[in-house]
C-alpha positions, 0 to 999 in steps of 0.5 A: 500500500502506498500514497496516491501522491507517490504514483503521480508525483515522480515525473509530474513536472515533465508530463505535459497534459494529464487528463483525469476522468471521474464518475463520482464524488469518490475521486474529489481528492484528485485535484487537491493532490495535484495542486499540493504536489505542484506547489510543493515542487516549487511550481506556480499554479494557475487554478481554474475552479469551475466545480467548487469554491476556493474555500472548498479546496483550501479546506481540503489542502489545509488537512494535507498541511498546505496553506493556499492563502500563503502561496497566494500572497507570495504570488505563486498561486492564482485562482480563477473562479468560474462562478464569478466569471460566468455568473448565473446567466450565460447569454447565447449571443455572447457565450463564445465571447466569454470563452475568448475572454476566459482564454485571455485571462488564462494567458494574462495570468500565466504570463504574470506567473512566469514573469514573476519567477526567475526559475521553475515552471507554471502549471494550469489546473482545471477542476472540471472541464465538463462544466463548460458543456453544462453551461451550454457550450458545445463539445466542439466549442469546448474542444477548440477552447481547450486546444488554444489553452493547451497550446498556451500552457505548453510554453509554461509547464504541466497542465492538469484537467479533470472531467466528469464522465458517465456512460450515458452522456455521449457528449462528455464521452466524446470530450474525454476521448479527445482529451485522452488523445492529447494526454501524456498521462490519462487517469480514470477514477471509477467507483467499485463495480461491486458496490459500496465497500467500507475499506475500498472506495474505488479504482484508479487506472493510469495510462502513460504514453511512454515507450512502450505505453504503460497502464496500471490499475489500482484500488484506493482507500480514502482517509481523512488526510490521504489516499492509500492505493494498492494493487487490485485484489490485495485488500482483505475487504475484497478478497 
């Protein structure tokens, strides 16, 4: 049994795009772990949070021993709130203008983070890109936006994108396939197919486009401050 952070942290800064699909709330730990690892690795982070508030993530990261406000005051962590940016109403006439404006904001903040550092990298983390189709953007519009964002982030450092995918939503399945094709690492976090278990909370499948390509499967257990991972079938709860 080992920590989830150990699985993803070894080559994180050289990874490029990491895309993550989840099918339930059991995998809410993934984004905080990436933010924690990046900041601890002296990598500035631009964090676009579309799904939850900054307070939500700050509380989780505090349990992991990281004070986000301190990094924010130092200028190495910049959050962008999707709630504040998009508001409650999205006028159809201006929604593409909104995506352009969001891209320009990401560009501005990445440049700001980059110019503020004499060394090190700047990472872009997005907590849930599937919010964009929910807001009314088509999959095509979302993919075009992400294509520009990925091209931009490549010049600065790693990029981490999470998406919520269900088997009954073909549009989100299409978006996930699009992301996988462009990812150096793709991670699938799934609920247990056998149903609820007190000691095992889900499964993780990690695909790396290394030479040769590498795929590993694990199960995970959530604790208050960490995530334990282990080989499938090695927990006494599922033997």
